[in-house]
C-alpha positions in Angstrom: 0.0 0.0 0.0 2.9 2.3 0.8 4.3 1.9 -2.8 0.9 2.4 -4.3 0.3 5.6 -2.4 3.8 6.9 -3.4 3.1 6.1 -7.0 -0.2 7.9 -7.0 1.5 11.0 -5.4 4.1 11.0 -8.2 1.4 10.8 -10.8 -0.3 13.8 -9.3 2.9 15.7 -9.2 3.6 14.9 -12.9 0.1 16.1 -13.7 0.8 19.4 -11.9 4.0 19.8 -14.0 2.0 19.2 -17.2 -0.5 21.8 -16.1 2.4 24.2 -15.4 3.8 23.7 -18.9 0.4 24.5 -20.5 0.0 27.6 -18.4 3.5 28.7 -19.4 2.7 28.4 -23.1 -0.5 30.4 -22.5 1.4 33.1 -20.7 4.0 33.5 -23.4 1.2 33.5 -26.1 -0.8 36.3 -24.4 2.3 38.4 -24.0 3.3 38.0 -27.7 -0.3 38.8 -28.7 0.0 42.1 -26.7 3.2 42.9 -28.5 1.5 42.4 -31.9 -1.6 44.4 -30.9 0.4 47.4 -29.6 2.8 47.6 -32.5 0.1 47.3 -35.1 -1.8 50.2 -33.4 1.4 52.4 -33.2 3.2 51.6 -36.4 0.8 49.6 -38.5 3.5 46.8 -38.8 4.3 43.6 -37.1 6.9 44.0 -34.2 10.5 43.9 -35.2 12.2 40.9 -33.9 9.0 39.2 -32.7 10.3 35.7 -33.4 13.5 36.3 -31.5 11.6 37.8 -28.6 9.1 34.9 -28.5 11.9 32.3 -28.6 13.8 34.1 -25.9 10.9 34.4 -23.5 9.7 30.8 -24.3 13.2 29.4 -23.9 13.5 31.1 -20.4 10.2 29.8 -19.4 11.0 26.3 -20.6 14.4 26.3 -18.8 12.7 27.3 -15.6 10.1 24.6 -16.1 12.7 21.9 -16.6 14.5 23.0 -13.4 11.2 22.8 -11.4 10.3 19.5 -13.0 13.6 18.0 -12.0 14.5 19.7 -8.7 11.0 20.8 -7.3 8.6 18.2 -8.8 5.9 18.8 -6.1 5.9 22.6 -6.4 2.7 24.6 -7.0 1.9 24.6 -10.7 0.8 28.3 -10.8 3.7 30.2 -9.2 6.1 30.0 -12.2 3.5 30.8 -14.9 2.2 33.8 -12.9 5.8 35.1 -12.7 6.5 34.6 -16.4 3.2 36.3 -17.4 3.9 39.4 -15.3 7.4 39.6 -16.6 6.4 39.2 -20.2 3.6 41.7 -19.8 6.0 44.2 -18.3 8.3 43.8 -21.3 5.4 44.4 -23.6 4.4 47.6 -21.8 8.0 49.0 -21.8 8.3 48.2 -25.5 5.1 50.0 -26.2 6.2 53.1 -24.2 9.6 53.1 -25.9 8.0 53.6 -29.3 6.0 56.6 -28.1 9.0 58.1 -26.2 11.2 57.8 -29.3 8.7 59.7 -31.4 7.9 62.3 -28.8 11.5 63.0 -27.8 13.2 62.6 -31.2 14.4 66.2 -31.3 15.2 66.5 -27.6 18.4 65.7 -25.9 17.0 64.0 -22.8 17.3 60.4 -21.9 13.6 59.7 -22.4 14.1 58.7 -26.0 16.5 55.9 -25.0 14.7 52.6 -25.0 14.2 50.8 -21.7 12.9 47.4 -23.0 16.4 46.0 -24.1 17.9 46.7 -20.7 14.9 45.1 -19.0 15.2 42.0 -21.3 18.8 41.6 -20.2 17.7 41.7 -16.6 15.0 39.2 -17.3 17.7 36.7 -18.5 19.8 37.4 -15.3 16.8 37.2 -13.0 15.5 33.9 -14.3 19.0 32.4 -14.4 19.5 33.3 -10.7 16.1 31.8 -9.9 16.9 28.6 -11.7 20.3 28.4 -9.8 18.5 28.8 -6.5 16.0 26.1 -7.4 18.8 23.7 -8.4 21.4 24.4 -5.7 19.3 24.9 -2.6 18.1 21.4 -1.6 15.7 22.6 1.1 14.4 25.9 2.4 15.7 25.2 5.9 19.2 25.9 4.4 18.6 29.6 5.0 17.7 29.0 8.7 21.4 28.5 9.4 22.3 32.0 8.2 19.5 34.2 9.5 21.8 36.5 11.6 24.3 36.7 8.8 21.6 37.7 6.4 20.2 40.3 8.8 23.7 41.9 9.2 24.1 42.1 5.5 20.6 43.5 5.1 21.2 46.3 7.6 24.4 47.2 5.9 22.6 47.4 2.5 19.7 49.3 4.1 22.0 52.0 5.4 24.3 52.2 2.4 22.3 54.6 0.2 22.5 57.3 2.9 26.3 57.5 2.2 26.1 57.5 -1.6 25.3 61.0 -3.1 24.5 61.5 -6.7 21.5 59.8 -8.2 20.2 59.1 -4.7 19.4 62.8 -4.5 18.0 63.2 -8.1 14.5 61.8 -7.3 14.1 62.8 -3.7 14.5 59.4 -1.9 18.0 58.1 -1.2 17.4 54.6 -2.6 20.2 53.9 -5.0 23.8 52.9 -4.8 26.0 53.8 -7.8 29.2 51.9 -8.3 31.3 51.7 -11.5 28.7 53.4 -13.6 25.9 51.0 -12.5 23.1 51.8 -10.0 20.9 49.4 -8.0 18.4 49.6 -5.2 19.6 47.5 -2.2 16.2 47.8 -0.5 14.7 45.3 -3.0 17.1 42.6 -1.7 16.8 43.8 1.9 13.1 42.8 1.9 14.0 39.2 1.1 16.9 38.9 3.6 14.9 40.6 6.4 12.0 38.3 5.8 14.2 35.3 6.2 15.6 36.7 9.4 12.1 37.5 10.7 11.1 33.9 10.1 14.1 32.5 12.0 13.8 35.0 14.9 10.0 34.6 15.4 10.3 30.8 15.3 12.7 31.0 18.2 11.0 33.7 20.2 7.4 32.9 19.5 6.5 31.7 23.0 7.9 34.8 24.7 6.1 37.2 22.3 2.8 35.3 22.8 2.7 35.8 26.5 -0.3 37.7 27.7 0.0 41.0 29.5 -2.5 43.6 30.8 -6.0 43.8 29.4 -6.9 47.3 28.3 -10.2 48.3 26.6 -11.1 44.6 26.0 -7.7 43.9 24.3 -4.9 41.9 25.9 -1.6 43.8 25.3 1.7 42.0 25.4 4.1 42.4 28.3 6.3 45.5 28.3 9.6 43.6 28.2 8.5 41.7 25.1 7.7 44.9 23.1 11.4 45.6 22.7 11.8 43.8 19.4 8.8 45.6 17.9 10.2 49.0 19.1 13.6 48.2 17.6 12.1 47.4 14.2 9.9 50.5 14.4 12.9 52.7 15.2 14.9 51.3 12.3 12.0 51.9 9.9 11.7 55.5 11.1 15.5 56.0 10.6 15.1 54.7 7.0 12.2 57.2 6.5 14.2 60.1 8.0 17.7 59.6 6.6 16.8 58.0 3.2 13.3 59.6 2.8 12.0 56.2 1.5 8.4 55.9 2.6 7.8 52.7 0.6 10.6 50.7 2.1 9.8 51.8 5.6 6.1 50.7 5.3 7.0 47.3 3.7 9.8 46.7 6.3 7.6 47.3 9.3 4.4 45.9 7.8 6.0 42.5 7.0 7.3 42.2 10.6 3.9 42.9 12.1 2.1 40.5 9.8 4.6 37.7 10.5 4.4 38.5 14.2 0.6 37.9 14.0 1.1 34.7 12.1 3.6 33.4 14.8 1.6 34.4 17.9 -2.0 34.7 16.6 -2.5 37.8 18.8 -4.4 40.7 17.3 -3.0 43.0 19.9 0.3 43.0 18.0 -1.4 44.1 14.8 -3.3 46.9 16.6 -0.1 48.0 18.3 1.9 47.9 15.0 -0.7 49.9 13.1 -0.8 52.6 15.8 3.0 52.8 15.8 3.2 53.0 12.0 0.6 55.7 11.7 2.1 57.7 14.6 5.6 57.5 13.2 4.6 58.3 9.6 2.6 61.3 10.9 5.5 62.8 12.8 8.0 62.2 10.0 5.6 63.5 7.4 5.3 66.7 9.3 9.0 67.4 10.0 10.7 65.9 6.9 10.3 68.2 3.8 10.4 65.5 1.1 7.9 63.2 2.9 5.7 66.2 3.7 5.7 67.1 -0.1 4.6 63.6 -0.9 1.7 64.0 1.5 0.7 67.4 0.2 0.7 66.2 -3.4 -1.5 63.3 -2.3 -4.0 65.5 -0.5 -4.1 68.2 -3.2 -3.1 66.6 -6.5 -4.7 69.3 -8.7 -3.0 72.3 -7.0 -0.3 72.0 -9.7 -2.8 73.8 -12.1 -3.3 76.7 -9.7 -1.7 80.0 -10.7 0.4 80.1 -7.5 1.9 76.9 -6.3 5.2 75.6 -5.0 6.7 73.3 -7.7 9.2 71.9 -5.1 6.2 70.4 -3.1 3.4 69.8 -5.6 4.2 67.5 -8.5 2.3 67.1 -11.8 2.5 63.3 -11.8 -0.4 62.6 -9.4 -2.8 64.7 -11.4 -1.6 63.3 -14.7 -2.0 59.7 -13.3 -5.6 60.4 -12.3 -6.3 61.8 -15.8 -4.7 58.8 -17.4 -6.7 56.3 -15.3 -9.9 58.2 -15.9 -9.4 58.2 -19.7 -9.4 54.4 -19.8 -13.0 54.0 -18.5 -14.2 50.4 -18.5 -12.4 48.7 -21.4 -9.6 51.3 -22.2 -8.5 52.9 -25.4 -6.7 49.8 -26.6 -3.0 48.9 -26.6 -1.1 51.6 -28.4 -4.0 53.9 -28.8 -3.6 55.9 -25.6 -1.2 58.7 -24.5 0.4 57.3 -21.3 3.8 58.7 -22.5 2.6 62.2 -21.4 3.6 61.2 -17.9 7.4 61.8 -18.1 8.6 58.8 -16.1 5.9 56.3 -16.9 8.3 54.1 -18.8 10.8 53.9 -16.0 8.8 54.2 -12.8 5.7 52.9 -10.9 3.5 55.1 -13.3 3.7 52.2 -15.8 0.5 51.2 -14.0 -1.3 54.1 -15.6 -0.6 52.6 -19.1 -2.7 49.6 -18.0 -5.5 51.8 -16.7 -5.6 54.0 -19.8 -5.2 51.4 -22.6 -6.9 48.4 -21.0 -9.3 50.2 -18.7 -10.8 49.1 -15.5 -11.1 45.5 -16.9 -7.4 45.3 -17.5 -6.5 46.8 -14.2 -8.7 44.3 -12.4 -7.2 41.4 -14.4 -3.6 42.4 -13.5 -4.5 42.9 -9.8 -6.1 39.5 -9.8 -2.9 38.0 -11.2 -1.0 39.6 -8.3 -3.7 38.4 -5.9 -3.5 34.9 -7.2 0.3 34.9 -6.8 0.0 36.1 -3.2 -2.7 33.5 -2.5 -0.5 30.7 -3.8 2.2 31.8 -1.4 -0.2 31.9 1.5 -1.6 28.5 0.5 2.0 27.2 0.6 2.3 28.6 4.1 -0.8 26.6 5.2 0.5 23.4 3.6 3.9 23.5 5.3 4.4 21.7 8.6 7.6 23.3 9.9 7.4 26.8 11.6 10.3 28.3 9.7 8.9 27.5 6.3 5.4 28.6 7.3 6.6 32.0 8.5 8.9 32.4 5.5 6.2 31.7 2.9 3.8 34.0 4.7 6.4 36.8 5.0 7.4 36.6 1.3 3.8 36.7 0.2 3.1 39.7 2.5 6.1 41.6 1.2 4.9 41.2 -2.4 1.3 42.2 -1.5 2.4 45.3 0.5 4.7 46.5 -2.4 1.8 46.1 -4.9 -0.5 48.0 -2.5 1.8 50.9 -1.9 2.6 51.3 -5.6 -1.0 50.9 -7.0 -2.4 52.9 -4.1 0.1 55.8 -4.7 -0.6 55.9 -8.5 -4.4 55.8 -8.0 -4.4 58.4 -5.2 -5.3 56.0 -2.3 -2.0 56.6 -0.4 0.9 59.0 -0.9 3.4 58.2 -3.7 6.3 56.0 -2.5 8.4 55.7 -5.6 8.7 51.9 -5.3 8.8 49.8 -8.4 5.7 47.8 -9.4 6.8 44.1 -9.1 7.7 42.5 -12.5 6.2 45.3 -14.5 8.2 48.5 -13.9 11.7 48.9 -15.4 14.5 48.1 -13.0 16.9 45.3 -12.7 17.1 45.3 -8.9 13.4 45.0 -8.5 13.1 42.3 -11.1 15.9 40.2 -9.7 14.5 40.4 -6.1 11.0 39.4 -7.1 12.3 36.4 -9.1 14.2 35.4 -6.0 10.8 35.5 -4.2 9.3 33.3 -6.9 12.2 30.8 -6.6 11.8 30.7 -2.8 8.1 30.2 -3.0 8.6 27.3 -5.5 11.0 25.6 -3.1 8.6 26.1 -0.2 5.7 24.8 -2.2 7.7 21.8 -3.2 8.1 20.9 0.5 4.4 21.5 1.1 3.4 19.4 -1.9 5.8 16.6 -1.0 4.2 16.4 2.5 0.7 16.3 0.9 1.3 13.9 -1.9 4.0 11.5 -0.5 2.8 9.2 2.2 4.7 8.9 5.4 6.6 5.7 5.9 4.8 3.0 7.9 5.3 2.9 11.7 7.9 0.2 12.8 6.8 -2.8 14.9 6.7 -1.9 18.6 9.4 -3.1 21.0 8.5 -5.9 23.4 8.4 -3.4 26.3 5.8 -1.4 24.4 3.5 -4.3 23.5 0.0 -4.4 24.9 -1.7 -7.1 27.0 -2.9 -9.0 23.9 0.7 -9.2 22.6 2.0 -10.5 25.9 -0.6 -13.3 26.1 0.2 -14.4 22.6 3.9 -14.6 23.2 5.6 -18.0 23.7 5.0 -19.1 27.2 1.5 -17.7 27.4 1.2 -16.1 30.8 4.8 -14.9 31.1 4.6 -11.1 31.0 7.2 -9.0 29.3 9.5 -6.8 31.4 7.7 -3.6 32.2 9.0 -0.5 30.5 10.2 2.7 32.1 7.7 4.6 34.1 6.5 7.7 32.2 7.1 11.1 33.8 4.3 12.6 35.9 1.8 14.6 33.8 2.6 12.8 30.5 -0.1 11.5 28.3 0.1 7.8 27.3 -0.9 6.9 23.8 -2.4 3.5 22.9 0.2 1.0 21.7 0.2 -0.5 18.3 -1.1 -4.0 18.6 0.3 -6.8 16.4 -1.9 -9.8 15.6 0.3 -12.8 15.1 -2.6 -15.0 14.1 -2.8 -13.4 10.6 -5.7 -11.5 9.1 -8.6 -10.5 11.2 -11.5 -12.9 10.5 -14.0 -10.1 10.7 -12.7 -8.7 7.5 -11.2 -5.5 9.1 -8.2 -3.9 7.5 -5.1 -5.7 8.9 -3.0 -2.6 8.5 -5.1 -0.8 11.1 -5.4 2.9 11.6 -1.6 3.4 11.3 -1.4 2.4 7.7 -0.1 5.2 5.4 -2.9 7.3 4.0 -3.6 7.5 0.3 -2.6 10.8 -1.2 -5.5 13.2 -1.7 -6.6 13.8 -5.3 -7.7 17.2 -4.3 -4.5 18.7 -5.5 -1.5 20.6 -4.2 -0.8 21.8 -0.7 -3.1 19.7 1.5 -1.4 19.1 4.8 -1.6 15.5 6.2 -3.1 16.6 9.5 -4.9 19.8 10.5 -2.6 20.3 13.6 -0.5 23.4 13.8 3.3 23.1 13.7 3.6 25.7 16.5 3.5 24.3 20.1 0.8 25.8 22.2 1.8 29.2 23.6 1.8 29.9 27.3 -1.2 32.2 26.7 -3.4 29.4 25.4 -1.9 26.3 27.0 
């Protein structure tokens, strides 16, 4: 029965890989169709180099699929296709914007006429190659558990580094970039991955202390004062990032991921309430005293003040107003790919305002579809967290999914006027090698995590070994040679322990009543429901002192 269950689990895993391959082909086909539609609307001709682009994107997707099929056969079949679709869709948007910028800035000397899609395509190759290397070389996600403090040290160094690099860091307000040897990158994109791994390791070790109950105020049980220290430390670090680097988006993601993971580890809503109050209070203070953050808030509250006769151009930007006009022009179904004017926003092709291109040319329907793709990717990550049985993996999957969701929220919310602009890159869609590489690292980690969860769900556990003579029950002792000679008693269990029923062995052969001779301890057949079903509904976390 054990071999039969294992074979059924492998057949289900193979079926998932075939589904993944079909979804990858669909994702590449949809992106190529978007290229054709946009270029026909803009130039009246088929895209130049369409075959090469299609083969390159399809080859990358195929290589990633082969790596998953060989080294993560039980992984979720949706994570990789969703990442490929968002990446290919972003390349299509950048190529569409490049054509318009080249025509609009042909007689100008600014950099806007330089294409952004070729550089992004290069970073796509690098990012997918790094993701494949992680899938192949990392045997299990618990490998990162050994280096949580080393990763945290490196993350803090990277987080503080932009404050000491002038130049481009000052060009766009926030000190977010590091420029070395003519190249610039955003270290905060990699910091969110490293810090999430550290949070998973730290919270796994400190979960019991953080879950202890404290005083009850206004019907809510607050944690004990000495256990609030880690939250205060993370809060102070996020405020320092906000003050010295003027990076609102990184600060929100940094603190938000920690609070969500803290709730997942302790299941105490008081941590969420305390975290929200601290985030709002800190942002309000910094937004009042720090000029750049204050300008972002003013532009959010009064986006149309740019059109007043008297306004301060250092505080009020024209981008929020232009973004609202662009989104409003799309209506329900949009103007069609290549038929809008999103290039009127100066940085749309190289910033988070690439989202307005979707709203204007694909309308509310296109915006909803793209957000649903993001939502589905986050949902698969959270489903992976539910299916995992070890606390570190569960926290890591939940943290990575939260980081992705928070970044999409702050970018889309800033462009649409829901929250102040943060300047973060829209994952997979916006131009930027650092952002693309970091998000593909998240995809690779989720694939490895989902492989562990799928292996637990689809592979049966090995059968329990025969009990030792000291563990045999009365029926076994009576059936032993000699009849009434009892076996030597086992060690006395400690006081307060719970004894479990021993496994009985029937030496007389099958039960004449027709019951299953394997008994309740036989390996269960793998569920045909699909990926990510844990074998038992019990939590991997031990009961906390507050609930024990």
